[in-house]
C-alpha positions in Angstrom: -18.8 -7.8 11.4 -20.8 -7.9 14.3 -20.2 -4.9 17.2 -18.8 -6.7 19.4 -15.7 -7.4 17.0 -15.8 -3.9 16.7 -15.5 -2.8 20.1 -12.7 -6.1 20.6 -10.4 -4.2 17.9 -10.3 -0.7 18.8 -10.3 -2.0 22.5 -6.7 -4.1 21.0 -5.8 -0.8 18.9 -6.2 1.5 21.9 -2.8 1.0 23.4 0.1 2.8 22.1 2.6 0.3 21.9 -0.2 -2.4 19.9 -0.7 0.5 17.7 2.3 1.0 16.5 2.9 -2.6 16.0 -0.3 -2.6 14.0 0.8 0.5 12.0 4.2 -1.5 11.4 3.2 -4.2 10.7 0.9 -2.4 8.0 4.5 -0.8 6.5 5.7 -4.3 6.4 3.1 -6.0 4.3 3.2 -8.7 2.5 6.2 -10.3 4.0 5.9 -9.6 7.8 8.1 -9.3 10.1 9.2 -12.2 13.4 8.2 -10.9 16.7 12.2 -10.2 17.4 12.3 -7.2 14.8 9.3 -5.8 15.9 10.7 -5.6 19.3 13.9 -4.0 18.4 12.0 -1.6 15.5 9.8 -0.4 18.9 12.6 -0.7 21.3 9.8 -3.3 23.9 11.0 -5.9 25.5 9.8 -9.8 23.6 7.9 -10.5 27.0 5.6 -7.4 26.4 5.5 -7.8 23.0 4.5 -11.1 23.0 1.3 -10.1 25.5 0.3 -7.2 23.0 0.7 -9.7 19.8 -1.5 -12.4 21.7 -4.2 -9.4 22.0 -4.2 -7.9 18.8 -4.4 -11.9 17.5 -7.4 -12.5 19.7 -8.8 -9.6 18.0 -7.9 -11.0 14.7 -6.1 -7.8 13.6 -2.6 -9.8 13.0 -1.7 -13.2 11.8 1.6 -15.2 12.3 2.8 -18.3 10.6 5.7 -20.4 11.7 9.0 -20.0 9.5 11.9 -22.3 10.2 12.2 -21.2 14.3 11.0 -17.8 14.1 6.7 -16.7 14.4 6.6 -14.0 11.6 3.8 -11.4 11.7 1.5 -10.0 9.5 -1.6 -6.8 9.1 -4.8 -8.8 9.2 -5.7 -6.4 6.2 -9.5 -8.1 5.7 -10.0 -7.2 9.0 -9.1 -3.8 8.9 -10.6 -3.1 5.6 -13.8 -4.5 7.4 -13.7 -2.5 10.5 -13.1 0.4 8.6 -16.0 -0.7 6.4 -18.0 -1.2 9.8 -17.4 2.7 10.3 -18.3 4.2 7.0 -21.2 1.5 6.2 -24.0 4.6 6.2 -21.5 7.3 5.4 -22.7 10.5 4.4 -26.3 9.0 4.7 -26.6 7.8 1.0 -24.9 10.7 -0.5 -21.4 9.2 -1.2 -20.2 12.3 -2.8 -19.6 14.0 0.3 -17.2 10.1 1.3 -15.7 10.8 -2.0 -12.4 12.4 -0.2 -12.1 9.6 2.9 -12.6 6.6 -0.1 -9.7 8.6 -1.9 -7.7 8.4 0.8 -7.4 4.5 0.7 -7.7 4.4 -3.1 -3.8 5.6 -3.4 -2.9 2.9 -1.0 -1.1 -0.1 -1.6 0.2 -2.7 0.2 3.7 -2.7 -1.3 3.6 1.4 -0.6 6.1 2.0 2.9 3.8 4.5 4.8 6.1 7.3 6.7 5.6 7.3 10.2 3.8 10.0 12.5 
């Protein structure tokens, strides 16, 4: 993953509605949610949400598919993994035991768990 890709991902997530949208989609993996459901859940106007989803899609943090008349959005967990991997690639200067708490935090997470919102 290139540095510019990472910067685009962080820029996309640096806005409150986009961050909450991404977190909501992670909690609803692997089914995803329609744009209408996301808007209702986050209490965001549809046109505003559409703009935010476009920014997340350009950063490849969300993927979408058409289902009948709706578009279903999902978190791109591979992109999330690549982004986190970029941050920890040189973790702990070659001493992986120092990174064990961080790795344990991620290994306990499964896509089917419903994480509580903060």
